[in-house]
N, C-alpha and C positions, 0 to 999 in steps of 0.2 A: 292819543295820538301813536300812529305807527312810526318808530325809526326804522333806520338802516338795518339793524341786525334783526329784525321782525320780518323785514322783507325779503332779507338775505335765507333766514330759516324758512320762511313759506316758499320762497323759490326753490329751495334743495328739497322739501317735502314732496312739491309738485313733481321736480324732476325723479325721484326715487320712484313715486307712484307711477310714473309715466314708463320708467323702466321695468317695474314690476310687471306691467300690464303688454311690454314691449313683444314678447313672444306670441301672445294672443293676435295683438294687432297684426302682427307680421303673418302668423296664420292665415288670419282673416284675408289680408290683400294677397298673399299667395294663391288663395281660393277662388276669390274674385276675379283676379287677374288670368288665372287659368281657364275659368268656365266662362269669361267674355269672348273667349276664342270660339269664331265659327269653321266648319269643316269636319274631316273626318280624321280619323286616328294618325293617319299618313302627315297631318298638317299640325302636329303639336309638336312643339319645341321640347327637343328632348332634355334642355335643360331645365324644364318646369316638374320633370320626373326624377324619382330617385334613381341613382344607377341602376339598381337591380329592375326596377320597373322597365326604365329606358331600354335596358338590354335585352326585357322579355318581348318589349315592342318592338324591336329590331327584329328578333328573331321571329315573330309572326309576321311580319313585312317581307322578310326574306323568303319565309315558307309560303306565302302569297305570291311572290314572284317567281319563285321557283314551279308553283303548280302552274301558274300563266304560262309560262314558257313550257311545261310538260305538255299541257292541253294544247297550247299552238303547234307542238311539233308530233302531236299523235295523230291517229287515223281519224279523229273527229274534232279538228281544229275549233268549232263551232260550239264545244261543249262549254258549259262554263265551270271555270276554274273554282278551288275552294277561294272564298274571299271573306274578309272580315266585314261585316255589314251591320250599320246602325250605330247608334252612341254607345261605345263601350265604356263611357265614361259615366254614365247613370244607368240604373236598371229598368228603364223604358228604351227600346229601340227606338223609337221616334226621338228621343232626348228631351230636353227640358228648354221653355223659354224664359222661365223663370227661376229665380232661386232664393231661398233666404236661410241665412247662415243662424241654425240655431243656437248652438252650443260648442265650444271648443274645450276640450280637456287636454290638459299637458302633462307629459311625464318624462319629463327630462328633454332626450331628443328627439321624442314621439310626440305626436299631437293626433287626436281623434276629434273629428269635426262632425257635429251631426248638422245635414243639409235638407232642408225642405225644398223639393224641387216641384215644377208645376208645367204641364205641358197644357196650355189654353187652348189648343187648337183641338184637343181631343177631351180636354175637361177632366184631366188627369192629375193627380196630386200625389206625392210618396216622399219618402224619407230615406237616404242613403247615410251611411257614414263613410267618409272619406279620411283615410289613414295617411299621415304625413309625417317625414323625417327631416331632420334639419343636417343636410349636405351643405354647408356652406349657403344656407338658406331654406326656407322651407320648401319641399319638393313632395308632390304626391307619389305615395308608395303604394297605395291600394284602395280600391273602393269596394265596399261590402255593399251590395245590393239590398236594398232593404223592401222593395216590391215584391209583392206575392205575384208569382208566376214566371219570374226572372230564371232563364234556362241555367243559370249559373249562379253560386253564391257570392260572385265577386270578379272584380276585373282581372285580377292574376290566375284567377281559376279559368276565365273566358280565354285569356290570351293561351295558357297553358293547355287546356284542352284543343284549341285550334291548333296548335303547334304539332301537338301529337296527331290530331287527324290529318292534317295537311302533311306530314312527313312520311314519306312510302318506308315500310319494312325493311 
């Protein structure tokens, strides 16, 4: 027969186990919520990104806007300005329409998530690593591109290279 004390102990053990897994569950939820979005880099809510990455993305968008204005005011206003194109949050330009979280490694306020992506339209599958930081909740801090042939090693490098190329000397 299970008495009241055993029920309380079982309940406490369950609560402790849940607390021990809470960061992993929170990382998973942050990733699923982030990648469920559709649209371009301009559609990303800055609150889903780390402060550092949100700042870098804002700089890149400002560089896009400045180059767009420069081209419009130039002698050749129909030229194409520098733009961030494609899905920069995965290592495939066309992006993914499926994902599966494979593993989450926690290290204090940092997490590394291995995510298997797939683009079923092109029959392409690959794995990227998404780095997160806990800043009042888990935020995307970088994406390390795992697909062979990616033009940059990751998201931060992509944004940094774009800013450098779009900023006049």
